[in-house]
N, C-alpha and C positions, 0 to 999 in steps of 0.2 A: 756265115753266121751257122746255116745249117750245118755245115761241116761240123763246126765247134761243138755243136749239140749232138751230133752224131758219134763224135769222139768222145765226149764224156760219157755217153752211155755205152760205147764198147769197154772203156777202161773200168766203168763202175761194174758192169754186168761181167767183164772177165774174171775181176776180182771176187765179186760175190759169188759167182757159179762155181769157179776154183774152190772155193773154201765148200760150198756144199757138196761138190762132188767128191774130191780128195781128201779133205779135212786138214789141211797142211797148215793152217793157223789156229792153233789148239783153243785158245780163249773166245776168239769171233766164233768158230766151230761150235763148240761148246754152248753159246749164248744162243745162237740161230738153232740148235738142235732142242733145246730148252724151250724156245717158242713152239717150235712145232709140235711137241709132247704136249705143250700146253692147249694146243687147238685141236689134239686128239690125232695127229698124224704121227708117223713113225720115219725110221731113217731112210728108207726106199722112196719114201715121199717129197723128202728132202733132196734126195739125189734125183730124183725126176724134176724137180723145180729148177734143179742147178741145170741140167741137160737144157731143158727149155730155154733158159736164160743164157746159157753159153751159146746156143744155136741163134738165138737173136742176136746176139754182139757179133757172131760170125758173119750172119747175113747183112749186117750193118758195116761191117768191115769189108766184105765183098762190095757193097755199093759205092764205097769209097775208092774202092781199087779199081773198080771197072764202071763207069757211070752209063755205060749202054745198059746194064740189068737193071731196068727200073724197079722191076718185081721183088728185088731182094730189100730194097730199104724200106718197102712198105710190109713186107712178111717179118723183118726184123724188128719192126717197132711197132709192129703188130702184136708179134709175141711179147713183146717187153710190154705193152699194154694191159695184156691179159695177165701176167704176172703181177703188174702193178695192181691192177684193179683187185685181183686175188689176195697180195698182202694188204691192200686197205681193208677188205671185207673181214679177215681175221684179226686185224690191230683194231678195228674199230668193235668189233665184237668182245674181243678179250683184253685189249691192253688199253694203255693210256693214249689220246691222241697225238703226244709227243713222238711215239714210237712209230707213228704212220707217216711222218713228214718225208722220210726217204723214198717211199713209194708215192707218194703225192709228186714229189719233184719228177720221178722217173716218169710217171703218168703225163705230167705237164711237156715235159721234153720231148716224149714219144709222140704226144699229140701235136704238139706243133710240127714235129719233123712230117707227120702224116698231113697234114693241112698245105 
């Protein structure tokens, strides 16, 4: 079950971070950038969040590929916890509750992995 949760987080954050970094999916990129601007953050901050998310996903992938590297699952899930909490902070402060649901789900999955 833990491997399934890790796989879901890898897929989600690889996709989400690639859009933040490369802007390859125009509609989602512009929507996310509008959120960042609403929060008083710029494109550089969005890029850095994408790098943190991608690093977390890569560390989780490393943990699946090599189970002897215990620290990578904790580091990867920890980075996702941090980004999820950050997203929740901004969504609770500036948006509707429904906008925070993805970050609540990723926080819950990450915390379950850490336990």
